[in-house]
PyMOL CGO cylinders between C-alpha atoms (Angstrom):
from pymol import cmd
from pymol.cgo import CYLINDER

trace = [
    CYLINDER, -134.61, 18.81, -57.20, -135.23, 15.09, -57.04, 0.3, 1, 1, 1, 1, 1, 1,
    CYLINDER, -135.23, 15.09, -57.04, -134.04, 12.35, -59.32, 0.3, 1, 1, 1, 1, 1, 1,
    CYLINDER, -134.04, 12.35, -59.32, -136.86, 9.86, -60.00, 0.3, 1, 1, 1, 1, 1, 1,
    CYLINDER, -136.86, 9.86, -60.00, -135.46, 6.36, -60.56, 0.3, 1, 1, 1, 1, 1, 1,
    CYLINDER, -135.46, 6.36, -60.56, -133.74, 5.13, -57.41, 0.3, 1, 1, 1, 1, 1, 1,
    CYLINDER, -133.74, 5.13, -57.41, -134.93, 8.05, -55.30, 0.3, 1, 1, 1, 1, 1, 1,
    CYLINDER, -134.93, 8.05, -55.30, -138.69, 8.66, -55.67, 0.3, 1, 1, 1, 1, 1, 1,
    CYLINDER, -138.69, 8.66, -55.67, -139.43, 5.64, -57.89, 0.3, 1, 1, 1, 1, 1, 1,
    CYLINDER, -139.43, 5.64, -57.89, -138.15, 2.08, -57.51, 0.3, 1, 1, 1, 1, 1, 1,
    CYLINDER, -138.15, 2.08, -57.51, -136.71, 1.42, -61.00, 0.3, 1, 1, 1, 1, 1, 1,
    CYLINDER, -136.71, 1.42, -61.00, -134.26, -1.35, -61.86, 0.3, 1, 1, 1, 1, 1, 1,
    CYLINDER, -134.26, -1.35, -61.86, -133.75, -3.81, -64.73, 0.3, 1, 1, 1, 1, 1, 1,
    CYLINDER, -133.75, -3.81, -64.73, -133.24, -6.42, -62.00, 0.3, 1, 1, 1, 1, 1, 1,
    CYLINDER, -133.24, -6.42, -62.00, -137.00, -6.36, -61.36, 0.3, 1, 1, 1, 1, 1, 1,
    CYLINDER, -137.00, -6.36, -61.36, -137.55, -7.78, -64.85, 0.3, 1, 1, 1, 1, 1, 1,
    CYLINDER, -137.55, -7.78, -64.85, -134.51, -9.99, -65.25, 0.3, 1, 1, 1, 1, 1, 1,
    CYLINDER, -134.51, -9.99, -65.25, -134.89, -11.72, -61.90, 0.3, 1, 1, 1, 1, 1, 1,
    CYLINDER, -134.89, -11.72, -61.90, -137.92, -13.36, -63.53, 0.3, 1, 1, 1, 1, 1, 1,
    CYLINDER, -137.92, -13.36, -63.53, -135.81, -14.56, -66.46, 0.3, 1, 1, 1, 1, 1, 1,
    CYLINDER, -135.81, -14.56, -66.46, -132.39, -15.44, -65.04, 0.3, 1, 1, 1, 1, 1, 1,
    CYLINDER, -132.39, -15.44, -65.04, -131.45, -17.73, -62.13, 0.3, 1, 1, 1, 1, 1, 1,
    CYLINDER, -131.45, -17.73, -62.13, -129.54, -15.29, -59.91, 0.3, 1, 1, 1, 1, 1, 1,
    CYLINDER, -129.54, -15.29, -59.91, -128.54, -11.67, -59.40, 0.3, 1, 1, 1, 1, 1, 1,
    CYLINDER, -128.54, -11.67, -59.40, -125.04, -12.61, -60.55, 0.3, 1, 1, 1, 1, 1, 1,
    CYLINDER, -125.04, -12.61, -60.55, -126.49, -13.89, -63.82, 0.3, 1, 1, 1, 1, 1, 1,
    CYLINDER, -126.49, -13.89, -63.82, -128.47, -10.66, -64.23, 0.3, 1, 1, 1, 1, 1, 1,
    CYLINDER, -128.47, -10.66, -64.23, -125.40, -8.55, -63.57, 0.3, 1, 1, 1, 1, 1, 1,
    CYLINDER, -125.40, -8.55, -63.57, -123.28, -10.53, -66.04, 0.3, 1, 1, 1, 1, 1, 1,
    CYLINDER, -123.28, -10.53, -66.04, -125.96, -10.23, -68.72, 0.3, 1, 1, 1, 1, 1, 1,
    CYLINDER, -125.96, -10.23, -68.72, -126.37, -6.46, -68.21, 0.3, 1, 1, 1, 1, 1, 1,
    CYLINDER, -126.37, -6.46, -68.21, -122.60, -6.00, -68.36, 0.3, 1, 1, 1, 1, 1, 1,
    CYLINDER, -122.60, -6.00, -68.36, -122.36, -8.14, -71.49, 0.3, 1, 1, 1, 1, 1, 1,
    CYLINDER, -122.36, -8.14, -71.49, -124.88, -6.03, -73.42, 0.3, 1, 1, 1, 1, 1, 1,
    CYLINDER, -124.88, -6.03, -73.42, -123.47, -2.77, -71.95, 0.3, 1, 1, 1, 1, 1, 1,
    CYLINDER, -123.47, -2.77, -71.95, -126.86, -1.94, -70.48, 0.3, 1, 1, 1, 1, 1, 1,
    CYLINDER, -126.86, -1.94, -70.48, -125.88, 1.30, -68.78, 0.3, 1, 1, 1, 1, 1, 1,
    CYLINDER, -125.88, 1.30, -68.78, -124.46, 2.69, -72.05, 0.3, 1, 1, 1, 1, 1, 1,
    CYLINDER, -124.46, 2.69, -72.05, -127.47, 1.97, -74.24, 0.3, 1, 1, 1, 1, 1, 1,
    CYLINDER, -127.47, 1.97, -74.24, -129.96, 2.91, -71.55, 0.3, 1, 1, 1, 1, 1, 1,
    CYLINDER, -129.96, 2.91, -71.55, -128.33, 6.32, -71.22, 0.3, 1, 1, 1, 1, 1, 1,
    CYLINDER, -128.33, 6.32, -71.22, -128.79, 6.81, -74.97, 0.3, 1, 1, 1, 1, 1, 1,
    CYLINDER, -128.79, 6.81, -74.97, -132.47, 5.89, -74.64, 0.3, 1, 1, 1, 1, 1, 1,
    CYLINDER, -132.47, 5.89, -74.64, -132.80, 8.36, -71.77, 0.3, 1, 1, 1, 1, 1, 1,
    CYLINDER, -132.80, 8.36, -71.77, -131.37, 11.08, -73.98, 0.3, 1, 1, 1, 1, 1, 1,
    CYLINDER, -131.37, 11.08, -73.98, -133.96, 10.48, -76.68, 0.3, 1, 1, 1, 1, 1, 1,
    CYLINDER, -133.96, 10.48, -76.68, -132.63, 7.70, -78.90, 0.3, 1, 1, 1, 1, 1, 1,
    CYLINDER, -132.63, 7.70, -78.90, -135.64, 5.85, -80.40, 0.3, 1, 1, 1, 1, 1, 1,
    CYLINDER, -135.64, 5.85, -80.40, -136.51, 2.58, -78.69, 0.3, 1, 1, 1, 1, 1, 1,
    CYLINDER, -136.51, 2.58, -78.69, -137.27, 0.73, -81.93, 0.3, 1, 1, 1, 1, 1, 1,
    CYLINDER, -137.27, 0.73, -81.93, -133.87, 1.60, -83.41, 0.3, 1, 1, 1, 1, 1, 1,
    CYLINDER, -133.87, 1.60, -83.41, -132.03, 0.57, -80.27, 0.3, 1, 1, 1, 1, 1, 1,
    CYLINDER, -132.03, 0.57, -80.27, -133.96, -2.70, -80.15, 0.3, 1, 1, 1, 1, 1, 1,
    CYLINDER, -133.96, -2.70, -80.15, -132.99, -3.53, -83.75, 0.3, 1, 1, 1, 1, 1, 1,
    CYLINDER, -132.99, -3.53, -83.75, -129.34, -2.68, -83.13, 0.3, 1, 1, 1, 1, 1, 1,
    CYLINDER, -129.34, -2.68, -83.13, -129.05, -4.77, -79.98, 0.3, 1, 1, 1, 1, 1, 1,
    CYLINDER, -129.05, -4.77, -79.98, -130.85, -7.79, -81.43, 0.3, 1, 1, 1, 1, 1, 1,
    CYLINDER, -130.85, -7.79, -81.43, -128.41, -7.70, -84.34, 0.3, 1, 1, 1, 1, 1, 1,
    CYLINDER, -128.41, -7.70, -84.34, -125.41, -7.27, -82.05, 0.3, 1, 1, 1, 1, 1, 1,
    CYLINDER, -125.41, -7.27, -82.05, -126.38, -9.96, -79.52, 0.3, 1, 1, 1, 1, 1, 1,
    CYLINDER, -126.38, -9.96, -79.52, -128.31, -12.63, -81.46, 0.3, 1, 1, 1, 1, 1, 1,
    CYLINDER, -128.31, -12.63, -81.46, -127.39, -15.28, -78.87, 0.3, 1, 1, 1, 1, 1, 1,
    CYLINDER, -127.39, -15.28, -78.87, -129.25, -13.17, -76.28, 0.3, 1, 1, 1, 1, 1, 1,
    CYLINDER, -129.25, -13.17, -76.28, -132.25, -12.53, -78.51, 0.3, 1, 1, 1, 1, 1, 1,
    CYLINDER, -132.25, -12.53, -78.51, -135.03, -13.38, -76.04, 0.3, 1, 1, 1, 1, 1, 1,
    CYLINDER, -135.03, -13.38, -76.04, -133.43, -11.56, -73.13, 0.3, 1, 1, 1, 1, 1, 1,
    CYLINDER, -133.43, -11.56, -73.13, -132.73, -8.40, -75.13, 0.3, 1, 1, 1, 1, 1, 1,
    CYLINDER, -132.73, -8.40, -75.13, -136.20, -8.45, -76.62, 0.3, 1, 1, 1, 1, 1, 1,
    CYLINDER, -136.20, -8.45, -76.62, -137.70, -8.76, -73.13, 0.3, 1, 1, 1, 1, 1, 1,
    CYLINDER, -137.70, -8.76, -73.13, -136.38, -5.36, -72.09, 0.3, 1, 1, 1, 1, 1, 1,
    CYLINDER, -136.38, -5.36, -72.09, -138.19, -3.61, -74.92, 0.3, 1, 1, 1, 1, 1, 1,
    CYLINDER, -138.19, -3.61, -74.92, -141.39, -5.61, -74.72, 0.3, 1, 1, 1, 1, 1, 1,
    CYLINDER, -141.39, -5.61, -74.72, -141.63, -5.85, -70.92, 0.3, 1, 1, 1, 1, 1, 1,
    CYLINDER, -141.63, -5.85, -70.92, -140.02, -2.54, -69.99, 0.3, 1, 1, 1, 1, 1, 1,
    CYLINDER, -140.02, -2.54, -69.99, -142.83, -1.72, -67.54, 0.3, 1, 1, 1, 1, 1, 1,
    CYLINDER, -142.83, -1.72, -67.54, -141.71, -4.64, -65.37, 0.3, 1, 1, 1, 1, 1, 1,
    CYLINDER, -141.71, -4.64, -65.37, -138.52, -2.74, -64.54, 0.3, 1, 1, 1, 1, 1, 1,
    CYLINDER, -138.52, -2.74, -64.54, -140.60, -0.14, -62.76, 0.3, 1, 1, 1, 1, 1, 1,
    CYLINDER, -140.60, -0.14, -62.76, -141.75, -0.62, -59.20, 0.3, 1, 1, 1, 1, 1, 1,
    CYLINDER, -141.75, -0.62, -59.20, -143.72, 1.47, -56.76, 0.3, 1, 1, 1, 1, 1, 1,
    CYLINDER, -143.72, 1.47, -56.76, -143.04, 4.96, -55.45, 0.3, 1, 1, 1, 1, 1, 1,
    CYLINDER, -143.04, 4.96, -55.45, -140.46, 5.05, -52.67, 0.3, 1, 1, 1, 1, 1, 1,
    CYLINDER, -140.46, 5.05, -52.67, -142.88, 6.20, -49.98, 0.3, 1, 1, 1, 1, 1, 1,
    CYLINDER, -142.88, 6.20, -49.98, -140.39, 7.45, -47.34, 0.3, 1, 1, 1, 1, 1, 1,
    CYLINDER, -140.39, 7.45, -47.34, -138.62, 9.60, -49.95, 0.3, 1, 1, 1, 1, 1, 1,
    CYLINDER, -138.62, 9.60, -49.95, -141.93, 10.89, -51.32, 0.3, 1, 1, 1, 1, 1, 1,
    CYLINDER, -141.93, 10.89, -51.32, -142.95, 11.88, -47.80, 0.3, 1, 1, 1, 1, 1, 1,
    CYLINDER, -142.95, 11.88, -47.80, -139.72, 13.87, -47.44, 0.3, 1, 1, 1, 1, 1, 1,
    CYLINDER, -139.72, 13.87, -47.44, -140.50, 15.60, -50.74, 0.3, 1, 1, 1, 1, 1, 1,
    CYLINDER, -140.50, 15.60, -50.74, -143.91, 16.54, -49.34, 0.3, 1, 1, 1, 1, 1, 1,
    CYLINDER, -143.91, 16.54, -49.34, -142.33, 17.80, -46.11, 0.3, 1, 1, 1, 1, 1, 1,
    CYLINDER, -142.33, 17.80, -46.11, -140.07, 20.06, -48.17, 0.3, 1, 1, 1, 1, 1, 1,
    CYLINDER, -140.07, 20.06, -48.17, -143.13, 21.46, -49.95, 0.3, 1, 1, 1, 1, 1, 1,
    CYLINDER, -143.13, 21.46, -49.95, -144.92, 22.03, -46.65, 0.3, 1, 1, 1, 1, 1, 1,
    CYLINDER, -144.92, 22.03, -46.65, -141.83, 23.92, -45.47, 0.3, 1, 1, 1, 1, 1, 1,
    CYLINDER, -141.83, 23.92, -45.47, -142.46, 26.37, -48.30, 0.3, 1, 1, 1, 1, 1, 1,
    CYLINDER, -142.46, 26.37, -48.30, -139.91, 25.32, -50.89, 0.3, 1, 1, 1, 1, 1, 1,
    CYLINDER, -139.91, 25.32, -50.89, -140.73, 24.60, -54.55, 0.3, 1, 1, 1, 1, 1, 1,
    CYLINDER, -140.73, 24.60, -54.55, -139.90, 21.01, -55.51, 0.3, 1, 1, 1, 1, 1, 1,
    CYLINDER, -139.90, 21.01, -55.51, -138.79, 19.80, -58.95, 0.3, 1, 1, 1, 1, 1, 1,
    CYLINDER, -138.79, 19.80, -58.95, -137.78, 16.61, -60.70, 0.3, 1, 1, 1, 1, 1, 1,
    CYLINDER, -137.78, 16.61, -60.70, -134.62, 16.19, -62.79, 0.3, 1, 1, 1, 1, 1, 1,
    CYLINDER, -134.62, 16.19, -62.79, -134.39, 12.65, -64.10, 0.3, 1, 1, 1, 1, 1, 1,
    CYLINDER, -134.39, 12.65, -64.10, -132.84, 10.54, -66.82, 0.3, 1, 1, 1, 1, 1, 1,
    CYLINDER, -132.84, 10.54, -66.82, -135.95, 9.11, -68.47, 0.3, 1, 1, 1, 1, 1, 1,
    CYLINDER, -135.95, 9.11, -68.47, -137.14, 8.53, -72.02, 0.3, 1, 1, 1, 1, 1, 1,
    CYLINDER, -137.14, 8.53, -72.02, -140.12, 10.56, -73.18, 0.3, 1, 1, 1, 1, 1, 1,
    CYLINDER, -140.12, 10.56, -73.18, -141.26, 7.41, -75.01, 0.3, 1, 1, 1, 1, 1, 1,
    CYLINDER, -141.26, 7.41, -75.01, -141.73, 5.44, -71.80, 0.3, 1, 1, 1, 1, 1, 1,
    CYLINDER, -141.73, 5.44, -71.80, -142.50, 8.02, -69.12, 0.3, 1, 1, 1, 1, 1, 1,
    CYLINDER, -142.50, 8.02, -69.12, -146.08, 8.69, -70.33, 0.3, 1, 1, 1, 1, 1, 1,
    CYLINDER, -146.08, 8.69, -70.33, -146.82, 4.95, -70.01, 0.3, 1, 1, 1, 1, 1, 1,
    CYLINDER, -146.82, 4.95, -70.01, -146.37, 4.98, -66.26, 0.3, 1, 1, 1, 1, 1, 1,
    CYLINDER, -146.37, 4.98, -66.26, -146.70, 8.51, -64.95, 0.3, 1, 1, 1, 1, 1, 1,
    CYLINDER, -146.70, 8.51, -64.95, -150.33, 7.89, -63.93, 0.3, 1, 1, 1, 1, 1, 1,
    CYLINDER, -150.33, 7.89, -63.93, -149.04, 5.36, -61.35, 0.3, 1, 1, 1, 1, 1, 1,
    CYLINDER, -149.04, 5.36, -61.35, -147.28, 7.99, -59.26, 0.3, 1, 1, 1, 1, 1, 1,
    CYLINDER, -147.28, 7.99, -59.26, -149.59, 10.30, -57.35, 0.3, 1, 1, 1, 1, 1, 1,
    CYLINDER, -149.59, 10.30, -57.35, -146.76, 12.59, -56.27, 0.3, 1, 1, 1, 1, 1, 1,
    CYLINDER, -146.76, 12.59, -56.27, -145.94, 13.78, -59.80, 0.3, 1, 1, 1, 1, 1, 1,
    CYLINDER, -145.94, 13.78, -59.80, -148.67, 16.45, -60.01, 0.3, 1, 1, 1, 1, 1, 1,
    CYLINDER, -148.67, 16.45, -60.01, -147.44, 17.79, -56.66, 0.3, 1, 1, 1, 1, 1, 1,
    CYLINDER, -147.44, 17.79, -56.66, -144.12, 18.80, -58.20, 0.3, 1, 1, 1, 1, 1, 1,
    CYLINDER, -144.12, 18.80, -58.20, -143.66, 22.39, -59.33, 0.3, 1, 1, 1, 1, 1, 1,
    CYLINDER, -143.66, 22.39, -59.33, -142.21, 21.04, -62.57, 0.3, 1, 1, 1, 1, 1, 1,
    CYLINDER, -142.21, 21.04, -62.57, -139.77, 18.47, -63.90, 0.3, 1, 1, 1, 1, 1, 1,
    CYLINDER, -139.77, 18.47, -63.90, -137.27, 18.01, -66.67, 0.3, 1, 1, 1, 1, 1, 1,
    CYLINDER, -137.27, 18.01, -66.67, -136.57, 14.62, -68.23, 0.3, 1, 1, 1, 1, 1, 1,
    CYLINDER, -136.57, 14.62, -68.23, -133.40, 13.86, -70.14, 0.3, 1, 1, 1, 1, 1, 1,
    CYLINDER, -133.40, 13.86, -70.14, -135.59, 12.79, -73.06, 0.3, 1, 1, 1, 1, 1, 1,
    CYLINDER, -135.59, 12.79, -73.06, -137.03, 16.31, -73.18, 0.3, 1, 1, 1, 1, 1, 1,
    CYLINDER, -137.03, 16.31, -73.18, -133.61, 17.92, -72.95, 0.3, 1, 1, 1, 1, 1, 1,
    CYLINDER, -133.61, 17.92, -72.95, -131.89, 15.62, -75.45, 0.3, 1, 1, 1, 1, 1, 1,
    CYLINDER, -131.89, 15.62, -75.45, -129.03, 15.10, -73.02, 0.3, 1, 1, 1, 1, 1, 1,
    CYLINDER, -129.03, 15.10, -73.02, -128.70, 12.90, -69.92, 0.3, 1, 1, 1, 1, 1, 1,
    CYLINDER, -128.70, 12.90, -69.92, -127.01, 13.28, -66.54, 0.3, 1, 1, 1, 1, 1, 1,
    CYLINDER, -127.01, 13.28, -66.54, -124.15, 13.49, -65.71, 0.3, 1, 1, 1, 1, 1, 1,
    CYLINDER, -124.15, 13.49, -65.71, -123.69, 15.81, -68.71, 0.3, 1, 1, 1, 1, 1, 1,
    CYLINDER, -123.69, 15.81, -68.71, -123.62, 19.29, -67.20, 0.3, 1, 1, 1, 1, 1, 1,
    CYLINDER, -123.62, 19.29, -67.20, -125.76, 20.67, -70.01, 0.3, 1, 1, 1, 1, 1, 1,
    CYLINDER, -125.76, 20.67, -70.01, -128.95, 19.14, -68.59, 0.3, 1, 1, 1, 1, 1, 1,
    CYLINDER, -128.95, 19.14, -68.59, -128.41, 21.09, -65.37, 0.3, 1, 1, 1, 1, 1, 1,
    CYLINDER, -128.41, 21.09, -65.37, -127.97, 24.31, -67.33, 0.3, 1, 1, 1, 1, 1, 1,
    CYLINDER, -127.97, 24.31, -67.33, -131.17, 23.60, -69.27, 0.3, 1, 1, 1, 1, 1, 1,
    CYLINDER, -131.17, 23.60, -69.27, -132.99, 23.02, -65.98, 0.3, 1, 1, 1, 1, 1, 1,
    CYLINDER, -132.99, 23.02, -65.98, -131.79, 26.35, -64.53, 0.3, 1, 1, 1, 1, 1, 1,
    CYLINDER, -131.79, 26.35, -64.53, -132.82, 28.24, -67.66, 0.3, 1, 1, 1, 1, 1, 1,
    CYLINDER, -132.82, 28.24, -67.66, -136.23, 26.57, -67.91, 0.3, 1, 1, 1, 1, 1, 1,
    CYLINDER, -136.23, 26.57, -67.91, -137.21, 27.14, -64.29, 0.3, 1, 1, 1, 1, 1, 1,
    CYLINDER, -137.21, 27.14, -64.29, -135.32, 30.43, -63.85, 0.3, 1, 1, 1, 1, 1, 1,
    CYLINDER, -135.32, 30.43, -63.85, -133.26, 29.24, -60.91, 0.3, 1, 1, 1, 1, 1, 1,
    CYLINDER, -133.26, 29.24, -60.91, -129.68, 29.79, -59.74, 0.3, 1, 1, 1, 1, 1, 1,
    CYLINDER, -129.68, 29.79, -59.74, -127.57, 26.73, -58.99, 0.3, 1, 1, 1, 1, 1, 1,
    CYLINDER, -127.57, 26.73, -58.99, -126.49, 27.97, -55.55, 0.3, 1, 1, 1, 1, 1, 1,
    CYLINDER, -126.49, 27.97, -55.55, -130.15, 28.24, -54.51, 0.3, 1, 1, 1, 1, 1, 1,
    CYLINDER, -130.15, 28.24, -54.51, -130.93, 24.61, -55.46, 0.3, 1, 1, 1, 1, 1, 1,
    CYLINDER, -130.93, 24.61, -55.46, -130.54, 21.33, -53.58, 0.3, 1, 1, 1, 1, 1, 1,
    CYLINDER, -130.54, 21.33, -53.58, -130.13, 18.37, -55.95, 0.3, 1, 1, 1, 1, 1, 1,
    CYLINDER, -130.13, 18.37, -55.95, -130.78, 14.82, -54.73, 0.3, 1, 1, 1, 1, 1, 1,
    CYLINDER, -130.78, 14.82, -54.73, -129.63, 11.81, -56.77, 0.3, 1, 1, 1, 1, 1, 1,
    CYLINDER, -129.63, 11.81, -56.77, -128.54, 8.22, -56.13, 0.3, 1, 1, 1, 1, 1, 1,
    CYLINDER, -128.54, 8.22, -56.13, -125.61, 8.29, -58.59, 0.3, 1, 1, 1, 1, 1, 1,
    CYLINDER, -125.61, 8.29, -58.59, -122.30, 9.80, -57.52, 0.3, 1, 1, 1, 1, 1, 1,
    CYLINDER, -122.30, 9.80, -57.52, -121.36, 11.02, -61.01, 0.3, 1, 1, 1, 1, 1, 1,
    CYLINDER, -121.36, 11.02, -61.01, -124.58, 13.03, -61.23, 0.3, 1, 1, 1, 1, 1, 1,
    CYLINDER, -124.58, 13.03, -61.23, -124.02, 14.54, -57.79, 0.3, 1, 1, 1, 1, 1, 1,
    CYLINDER, -124.02, 14.54, -57.79, -120.43, 15.45, -58.76, 0.3, 1, 1, 1, 1, 1, 1,
    CYLINDER, -120.43, 15.45, -58.76, -121.60, 17.15, -61.96, 0.3, 1, 1, 1, 1, 1, 1,
    CYLINDER, -121.60, 17.15, -61.96, -124.15, 19.20, -60.04, 0.3, 1, 1, 1, 1, 1, 1,
    CYLINDER, -124.15, 19.20, -60.04, -121.55, 20.27, -57.47, 0.3, 1, 1, 1, 1, 1, 1,
    CYLINDER, -121.55, 20.27, -57.47, -119.18, 21.44, -60.20, 0.3, 1, 1, 1, 1, 1, 1,
    CYLINDER, -119.18, 21.44, -60.20, -121.90, 23.84, -61.33, 0.3, 1, 1, 1, 1, 1, 1,
    CYLINDER, -121.90, 23.84, -61.33, -122.50, 25.21, -57.86, 0.3, 1, 1, 1, 1, 1, 1,
    CYLINDER, -122.50, 25.21, -57.86, -125.51, 23.16, -56.74, 0.3, 1, 1, 1, 1, 1, 1,
    CYLINDER, -125.51, 23.16, -56.74, -125.91, 21.89, -53.22, 0.3, 1, 1, 1, 1, 1, 1,
    CYLINDER, -125.91, 21.89, -53.22, -126.02, 18.18, -53.98, 0.3, 1, 1, 1, 1, 1, 1,
    CYLINDER, -126.02, 18.18, -53.98, -126.85, 15.17, -51.83, 0.3, 1, 1, 1, 1, 1, 1,
    CYLINDER, -126.85, 15.17, -51.83, -126.05, 11.56, -52.71, 0.3, 1, 1, 1, 1, 1, 1,
    CYLINDER, -126.05, 11.56, -52.71, -129.18, 9.59, -51.82, 0.3, 1, 1, 1, 1, 1, 1,
    CYLINDER, -129.18, 9.59, -51.82, -128.68, 6.26, -50.08, 0.3, 1, 1, 1, 1, 1, 1,
    CYLINDER, -128.68, 6.26, -50.08, -131.84, 6.11, -47.95, 0.3, 1, 1, 1, 1, 1, 1,
    CYLINDER, -131.84, 6.11, -47.95, -134.71, 8.30, -46.82, 0.3, 1, 1, 1, 1, 1, 1,
    CYLINDER, -134.71, 8.30, -46.82, -133.26, 8.41, -43.31, 0.3, 1, 1, 1, 1, 1, 1,
    CYLINDER, -133.26, 8.41, -43.31, -129.88, 9.58, -44.55, 0.3, 1, 1, 1, 1, 1, 1,
    CYLINDER, -129.88, 9.58, -44.55, -131.55, 12.18, -46.79, 0.3, 1, 1, 1, 1, 1, 1,
    CYLINDER, -131.55, 12.18, -46.79, -133.54, 13.59, -43.87, 0.3, 1, 1, 1, 1, 1, 1,
    CYLINDER, -133.54, 13.59, -43.87, -130.36, 13.99, -41.81, 0.3, 1, 1, 1, 1, 1, 1,
    CYLINDER, -130.36, 13.99, -41.81, -128.66, 15.79, -44.72, 0.3, 1, 1, 1, 1, 1, 1,
    CYLINDER, -128.66, 15.79, -44.72, -131.62, 18.14, -45.23, 0.3, 1, 1, 1, 1, 1, 1,
    CYLINDER, -131.62, 18.14, -45.23, -131.77, 18.98, -41.53, 0.3, 1, 1, 1, 1, 1, 1,
    CYLINDER, -131.77, 18.98, -41.53, -128.04, 19.70, -41.57, 0.3, 1, 1, 1, 1, 1, 1,
    CYLINDER, -128.04, 19.70, -41.57, -128.40, 22.32, -44.33, 0.3, 1, 1, 1, 1, 1, 1,
    CYLINDER, -128.40, 22.32, -44.33, -131.52, 23.83, -42.77, 0.3, 1, 1, 1, 1, 1, 1,
    CYLINDER, -131.52, 23.83, -42.77, -134.17, 22.71, -45.28, 0.3, 1, 1, 1, 1, 1, 1,
    CYLINDER, -134.17, 22.71, -45.28, -136.01, 20.56, -42.71, 0.3, 1, 1, 1, 1, 1, 1,
    CYLINDER, -136.01, 20.56, -42.71, -136.24, 20.90, -38.95, 0.3, 1, 1, 1, 1, 1, 1,
    CYLINDER, -136.24, 20.90, -38.95, -134.98, 18.14, -36.68, 0.3, 1, 1, 1, 1, 1, 1,
]
cmd.load_cgo(trace, "trace")
């Protein structure tokens, strides 16, 4: 089970805001000011983009253009597929294992870009938080995944770049790997016997 953003897909608001602000520090301060991670999680769980846009523009009028940019130029947050990680996903498939996606992503935005990623049709299935109505690290999304794909947690390996999501999966009995790089992931998968050295 692969997370998408930060594992198989290069997604970050920094990609957009580096074009609009003078430094990474300025981007970080802006994202912290508007509580980006909090509202983005709500979007991932299915909150309508137009409603969130209206609320944030009203709440941060002094940041009007920057807030508006996220909603109007959202695609610029999304980069290319992370090729080394995608290749590992394909190796896992060639080894005979089914491969799934479990990602926090809005169903409003995912259809706009899914054509860009050739690996998506190779997955045996995926569940987005926008489909489930709940986002990681809420344990409920993992339970929905198991029910939908008829899997047992102890038979699954979950790969994510966020510690809280990995911790939630482990509490439910998943084998879970914190992704930091494709090289590190390969070592971890060899160690548990999914891939050969």
